[in-house]
C-alpha positions as a Markdown table, in Angstrom:
| # | Residue | x | y | z |
|---|---|---|---|---|
| 1 | Met | -161.3 | -18.2 | -199.5 |
| 2 | Ser | -161.3 | -20.8 | -197.2 |
| 3 | Ser | -157.7 | -21.2 | -196.2 |
| 4 | Asn | -154.5 | -19.0 | -196.4 |
| 5 | Glu | -152.7 | -21.7 | -198.2 |
| 6 | Thr | -154.1 | -20.4 | -201.6 |
| 7 | Tyr | -152.2 | -17.5 | -201.1 |
| 8 | Ala | -148.2 | -17.3 | -201.7 |
| 9 | Leu | -148.7 | -13.9 | -199.4 |
| 10 | Asp | -151.2 | -14.2 | -196.4 |
| 11 | Val | -150.9 | -11.2 | -193.4 |
| 12 | Ser | -153.3 | -10.8 | -191.5 |
| 13 | Ala | -153.9 | -8.4 | -188.8 |
| 14 | Leu | -150.5 | -7.1 | -188.3 |
| 15 | Gly | -149.2 | -4.0 | -186.0 |
| 16 | Tyr | -146.1 | -3.0 | -185.1 |
| 17 | Arg | -144.5 | -0.7 | -182.6 |
| 18 | Tyr | -141.3 | 0.6 | -181.6 |
| 19 | Arg | -139.9 | 0.7 | -178.6 |
| 20 | Gly | -141.0 | 4.4 | -177.0 |
| 21 | Ala | -142.9 | 5.1 | -180.2 |
| 22 | Asp | -146.1 | 7.4 | -179.8 |
| 23 | Arg | -148.1 | 5.5 | -182.5 |
| 24 | Ala | -147.6 | 2.5 | -183.8 |
| 25 | Ala | -145.8 | 1.8 | -187.2 |
| 26 | Leu | -147.9 | -0.9 | -188.5 |
| 27 | Ala | -151.7 | -1.0 | -187.5 |
| 28 | Asp | -154.2 | -3.8 | -188.4 |
| 29 | Ile | -152.3 | -4.5 | -191.9 |
| 30 | Asp | -154.3 | -7.1 | -194.2 |
| 31 | Leu | -152.2 | -8.2 | -197.2 |
| 32 | His | -153.5 | -11.2 | -199.5 |
| 33 | Ile | -151.6 | -12.2 | -202.7 |
| 34 | Glu | -152.2 | -15.2 | -205.1 |
| 35 | Ala | -150.1 | -16.7 | -207.1 |
| 36 | Gly | -149.5 | -14.4 | -210.1 |
| 37 | Gly | -150.8 | -11.6 | -208.6 |
| 38 | Phe | -148.8 | -8.3 | -208.6 |
| 39 | His | -149.6 | -6.3 | -205.5 |
| 40 | Ala | -148.3 | -2.8 | -205.3 |
| 41 | Leu | -147.3 | -1.4 | -202.1 |
| 42 | Leu | -147.7 | 2.9 | -202.3 |
| 43 | Gly | -146.6 | 5.4 | -199.3 |
| 44 | Pro | -144.6 | 8.1 | -198.8 |
| 45 | Asn | -141.3 | 8.1 | -197.0 |
| 46 | Gly | -142.4 | 7.0 | -193.1 |
| 47 | Ala | -145.2 | 5.3 | -194.1 |
| 48 | Gly | -144.6 | 2.0 | -192.9 |
| 49 | Lys | -143.3 | 0.2 | -195.9 |
| 50 | Thr | -139.9 | -0.7 | -194.6 |
| 51 | Thr | -141.4 | -2.1 | -191.3 |
| 52 | Leu | -143.9 | -4.4 | -193.2 |
| 53 | Phe | -140.8 | -5.6 | -195.3 |
| 54 | Ser | -139.0 | -6.3 | -192.3 |
| 55 | Leu | -142.0 | -8.5 | -190.6 |
| 56 | Ile | -142.4 | -10.3 | -193.5 |
| 57 | Thr | -139.2 | -11.3 | -193.9 |
| 58 | Gly | -138.4 | -12.7 | -190.6 |
| 59 | Leu | -135.5 | -10.0 | -190.0 |
| 60 | Ser | -137.8 | -8.3 | -186.8 |
| 61 | Arg | -140.3 | -10.6 | -184.4 |
| 62 | Leu | -144.1 | -10.2 | -184.8 |
| 63 | Gln | -145.6 | -8.3 | -182.4 |
| 64 | Glu | -149.1 | -8.7 | -183.3 |
| 65 | Gly | -151.2 | -10.7 | -186.4 |
| 66 | Gly | -149.5 | -13.3 | -188.6 |
| 67 | Val | -147.6 | -13.7 | -191.9 |
| 68 | Ser | -147.9 | -16.9 | -193.9 |
| 69 | Ile | -146.1 | -17.8 | -196.9 |
| 70 | Ala | -146.8 | -20.1 | -199.2 |
| 71 | Gly | -149.1 | -21.1 | -196.7 |
| 72 | Leu | -146.4 | -21.7 | -193.9 |
| 73 | Asp | -146.4 | -19.8 | -191.0 |
| 74 | Ile | -143.5 | -17.7 | -190.3 |
| 75 | Gln | -143.3 | -18.3 | -186.5 |
| 76 | Arg | -143.8 | -21.6 | -186.5 |
| 77 | Gln | -141.8 | -22.5 | -189.7 |
| 78 | Arg | -139.8 | -19.5 | -190.5 |
| 79 | Leu | -137.0 | -21.9 | -192.7 |
| 80 | Lys | -139.7 | -23.7 | -194.7 |
| 81 | Ala | -141.6 | -20.4 | -195.4 |
| 82 | Leu | -138.8 | -18.1 | -195.8 |
| 83 | Ser | -137.3 | -21.1 | -198.5 |
| 84 | His | -140.5 | -19.8 | -200.7 |
| 85 | Leu | -139.2 | -16.2 | -200.7 |
| 86 | Gly | -137.2 | -13.9 | -203.0 |
| 87 | Val | -136.2 | -10.5 | -202.4 |
| 88 | Val | -134.7 | -7.3 | -203.6 |
| 89 | Phe | -133.8 | -5.4 | -201.7 |
| 90 | Gln | -133.3 | -1.0 | -202.1 |
| 91 | Gln | -129.7 | -1.1 | -201.3 |
| 92 | Pro | -127.7 | -3.1 | -203.2 |
| 93 | Thr | -126.3 | -6.5 | -201.7 |
| 94 | Leu | -124.7 | -8.1 | -204.9 |
| 95 | Asp | -120.0 | -8.5 | -203.7 |
| 96 | Leu | -118.7 | -5.6 | -206.4 |
| 97 | Asp | -115.4 | -7.6 | -207.0 |
| 98 | Leu | -116.7 | -11.0 | -207.8 |
| 99 | Ser | -118.6 | -11.4 | -211.6 |
| 100 | Val | -121.9 | -11.7 | -212.1 |
| 101 | Glu | -121.9 | -15.8 | -212.3 |
| 102 | Gln | -120.0 | -16.2 | -209.1 |
| 103 | Asn | -122.4 | -13.7 | -207.3 |
| 104 | Leu | -125.1 | -16.0 | -208.4 |
| 105 | Arg | -123.1 | -19.1 | -207.7 |
| 106 | Tyr | -122.5 | -18.2 | -204.5 |
| 107 | Phe | -125.9 | -17.2 | -203.4 |
| 108 | Ala | -126.9 | -20.7 | -205.0 |
| 109 | Ala | -125.1 | -22.5 | -202.8 |
| 110 | Leu | -126.1 | -20.9 | -199.6 |
| 111 | Asn | -129.7 | -21.6 | -200.9 |
| 112 | Gly | -128.9 | -25.7 | -201.3 |
| 113 | Leu | -128.6 | -26.2 | -205.0 |
| 114 | Gly | -126.3 | -28.8 | -205.9 |
| 115 | Val | -123.9 | -27.7 | -208.6 |
| 116 | Lys | -125.5 | -29.4 | -211.7 |
| 117 | Gln | -128.6 | -27.6 | -210.4 |
| 118 | Ala | -127.1 | -24.3 | -210.2 |
| 119 | Lys | -125.9 | -24.1 | -213.1 |
| 120 | Arg | -128.8 | -25.2 | -215.0 |
| 121 | Arg | -130.9 | -22.4 | -212.9 |
| 122 | Ile | -128.1 | -19.9 | -213.6 |
| 123 | Ala | -128.2 | -20.3 | -216.9 |
| 124 | Glu | -132.0 | -19.8 | -217.6 |
| 125 | Glu | -131.9 | -16.9 | -215.4 |
| 126 | Leu | -129.0 | -15.2 | -217.3 |
| 127 | Ala | -131.2 | -15.9 | -220.6 |
| 128 | Arg | -134.2 | -14.5 | -219.2 |
| 129 | Phe | -132.2 | -11.3 | -218.4 |
| 130 | Asp | -130.1 | -10.4 | -221.2 |
| 131 | Leu | -127.0 | -11.3 | -218.9 |
| 132 | Thr | -125.5 | -14.3 | -220.4 |
| 133 | Ala | -123.2 | -11.9 | -222.5 |
| 134 | Gln | -122.0 | -10.5 | -219.0 |
| 135 | Arg | -121.6 | -13.5 | -217.0 |
| 136 | Arg | -118.0 | -13.1 | -216.9 |
| 137 | Gln | -118.3 | -9.4 | -215.9 |
| 138 | Arg | -117.5 | -8.3 | -212.4 |
| 139 | Ile | -120.3 | -6.4 | -211.1 |
| 140 | Arg | -118.5 | -2.8 | -210.6 |
| 141 | Gln | -118.5 | -2.8 | -214.4 |
| 142 | Leu | -122.1 | -3.2 | -214.9 |
| 143 | Asn | -124.6 | 0.3 | -214.8 |
| 144 | Gly | -127.4 | 0.5 | -212.6 |
| 145 | Gly | -129.8 | -1.4 | -214.8 |
| 146 | His | -127.9 | -4.2 | -215.1 |
| 147 | Arg | -126.9 | -4.8 | -211.7 |
| 148 | Arg | -130.6 | -4.7 | -210.7 |
| 149 | Arg | -131.3 | -7.6 | -213.1 |
| 150 | Val | -128.8 | -9.1 | -211.6 |
| 151 | Glu | -130.1 | -8.8 | -208.7 |
| 152 | Ile | -133.6 | -9.8 | -209.8 |
| 153 | Ala | -132.0 | -13.6 | -211.1 |
| 154 | Arg | -130.6 | -14.1 | -208.1 |
| 155 | Ala | -133.5 | -13.7 | -206.5 |
| 156 | Leu | -135.0 | -16.3 | -208.8 |
| 157 | Leu | -132.7 | -19.4 | -208.6 |
| 158 | His | -134.5 | -21.3 | -206.0 |
| 159 | Glu | -137.8 | -20.7 | -207.9 |
| 160 | Pro | -139.3 | -19.0 | -204.7 |
| 161 | Arg | -143.3 | -18.3 | -204.8 |
| 162 | Leu | -143.1 | -14.7 | -203.7 |
| 163 | Leu | -141.0 | -12.1 | -204.7 |
| 164 | Leu | -140.6 | -8.9 | -202.4 |
| 165 | Phe | -139.0 | -5.5 | -204.1 |
| 166 | Asp | -138.3 | -2.8 | -200.8 |
| 167 | Glu | -138.3 | 0.4 | -203.5 |
| 168 | Ala | -136.2 | -1.3 | -206.2 |
| 169 | Thr | -135.9 | 1.2 | -209.0 |
| 170 | Val | -134.4 | 4.1 | -206.6 |
| 171 | Gly | -131.4 | 5.7 | -208.4 |
| 172 | Leu | -132.4 | 4.3 | -212.0 |
| 173 | Asp | -133.1 | 7.0 | -214.8 |
| 174 | Val | -136.6 | 6.7 | -215.9 |
| 175 | Pro | -136.5 | 4.4 | -219.2 |
| 176 | Thr | -134.5 | 1.7 | -217.7 |
| 177 | Arg | -136.9 | 2.0 | -214.5 |
| 178 | Gln | -140.0 | 1.3 | -216.6 |
| 179 | Gln | -138.0 | -1.5 | -218.4 |
| 180 | Leu | -137.6 | -3.4 | -215.2 |
| 181 | Val | -141.2 | -2.4 | -214.0 |
| 182 | Asp | -142.4 | -4.1 | -217.4 |
| 183 | His | -140.3 | -6.7 | -217.0 |
| 184 | Val | -141.3 | -7.7 | -213.5 |
| 185 | His | -145.3 | -7.8 | -214.5 |
| 186 | Arg | -144.3 | -10.1 | -216.7 |
| 187 | Leu | -142.3 | -12.5 | -214.8 |
| 188 | Ser | -145.4 | -12.1 | -212.2 |
| 189 | Glu | -147.5 | -13.2 | -215.6 |
| 190 | Glu | -145.8 | -15.8 | -216.9 |
| 191 | Lys | -144.0 | -17.7 | -214.2 |
| 192 | Arg | -147.2 | -17.5 | -211.8 |
| 193 | Ile | -145.2 | -15.3 | -208.9 |
| 194 | Ala | -146.7 | -13.5 | -206.8 |
| 195 | Val | -144.6 | -10.1 | -206.2 |
| 196 | Leu | -145.4 | -7.5 | -203.5 |
| 197 | Trp | -143.7 | -4.3 | -205.0 |
| 198 | Thr | -143.2 | -1.2 | -202.7 |
| 199 | Thr | -142.8 | 2.4 | -204.2 |
| 200 | His | -143.6 | 5.4 | -203.8 |
| 201 | Leu | -143.8 | 6.2 | -207.6 |
| 202 | Ile | -147.6 | 6.3 | -209.1 |
| 203 | Asp | -146.3 | 5.8 | -212.6 |
| 204 | Glu | -144.6 | 2.1 | -211.9 |
| 205 | Val | -148.1 | 1.1 | -211.2 |
| 206 | Tyr | -150.6 | -0.3 | -213.7 |
| 207 | Glu | -154.2 | -0.1 | -213.7 |
| 208 | Thr | -155.1 | -3.8 | -213.2 |
| 209 | Asp | -152.4 | -4.2 | -210.3 |
| 210 | Thr | -154.2 | -4.4 | -207.0 |
| 211 | Val | -152.8 | -1.6 | -204.9 |
| 212 | Ser | -152.8 | -0.8 | -201.1 |
| 213 | Leu | -152.0 | 2.7 | -200.0 |
| 214 | Leu | -149.9 | 3.1 | -196.8 |
| 215 | Asp | -150.2 | 6.3 | -195.3 |
| 216 | Lys | -149.2 | 6.7 | -191.1 |
| 217 | Gly | -148.9 | 2.9 | -190.7 |
| 218 | Arg | -152.3 | 2.3 | -191.7 |
| 219 | Val | -154.0 | 0.9 | -195.1 |
| 220 | Val | -156.2 | 4.1 | -196.7 |
| 221 | Gly | -157.6 | 2.0 | -200.0 |
| 222 | Gln | -156.9 | -1.1 | -201.1 |
| 223 | Gly | -158.2 | -2.6 | -204.6 |
| 224 | Thr | -157.3 | -2.7 | -208.2 |
| 225 | Cys | -156.0 | 0.2 | -209.3 |
| 226 | Gly | -158.9 | 1.4 | -211.5 |
| 227 | Gln | -161.1 | -0.1 | -208.7 |
| 228 | Leu | -159.6 | 3.0 | -206.4 |
| 229 | Leu | -159.5 | 5.4 | -209.0 |
| 230 | Gln | -163.5 | 5.1 | -209.9 |
| 231 | Ala | -164.9 | 4.2 | -206.6 |
| 232 | Arg | -163.2 | 7.9 | -204.9 |
| 233 | Gln | -163.7 | 9.5 | -208.8 |
| 234 | Ala | -160.5 | 10.2 | -208.9 |
| 235 | Asp | -158.0 | 11.4 | -212.3 |
| 236 | Asn | -155.1 | 9.5 | -210.9 |
| 237 | Leu | -153.1 | 8.0 | -207.9 |
| 238 | Lys | -152.3 | 11.3 | -207.2 |
| 239 | Gln | -155.6 | 12.3 | -206.4 |
| 240 | Leu | -156.8 | 9.6 | -205.0 |
| 241 | Phe | -154.4 | 9.3 | -202.5 |
| 242 | Ala | -155.0 | 12.8 | -201.3 |
| 243 | Gln | -158.0 | 12.3 | -200.6 |
| 244 | Leu | -157.8 | 8.9 | -198.9 |
| 245 | Ala | -155.3 | 10.2 | -196.5 |
| 246 | Glu | -156.9 | 13.4 | -195.9 |
| 247 | Arg | -153.6 | 16.1 | -196.8 |
| 248 | Asp | -152.0 | 17.8 | -199.5 |
| 249 | Tyr | -148.9 | 15.7 | -201.4 |
| 250 | Ala | -148.5 | 18.3 | -204.1 |
| 251 | Asp | -145.1 | 18.5 | -202.5 |
| 252 | Gln | -143.8 | 15.1 | -203.4 |
| 253 | Ala | -144.4 | 16.2 | -207.6 |
| 254 | Val | -142.1 | 12.9 | -208.5 |
| 255 | Ala | -143.8 | 10.4 | -206.3 |
| 256 | Leu | -147.5 | 10.9 | -204.5 |
């Protein structure tokens, strides 16, 4: 493609090293996600996933390379770029003592939505996530799956071009986790929203998803899940990752 304006997320030659560290936390990272694309970032703990998210969201300053969101450079056009971004972090960030609706209204106000627009968008997202009946319940009264749905609904209120999920299914039971993964895949396809989904759980990746396998701060494999498996003649992602990273992950049976 001729221009990063065609990408919802364009990460090029990204590198980052923490002060005093023996090796770079990230080295020469390239990620390009189009509208409606679902990109899974797989890697064990310590691979660099959290550092990458910190750089994309502007929580850490870039050292090497560049990041653009919807064609906007996050260094030169930071606020405009981040206005196209929705994030669901690993750690819950909802106010437990506020209701579902109050949490959403507060976020809408922070993002500059007018009262009428906020009311309409909140109603739409509550309906999409089957949360209308819970709108007046306090967050602490909801189970983990419902809380995650509220967080995703909140991230969608300002209609972002890109959604980032940082280990968003941590702590959920398997059926709830699968429902959430299925829902986000459908959302990406139907609303043409680009998704960057970080995880260490291989069952959250569909065969048609684009995958980046991250190990020790480097991308050791990239392509659709099906393409990578076929190219390396691997039976599954766990086996593929072991080949590419040249080490055994048998002790991480539930993950890689």
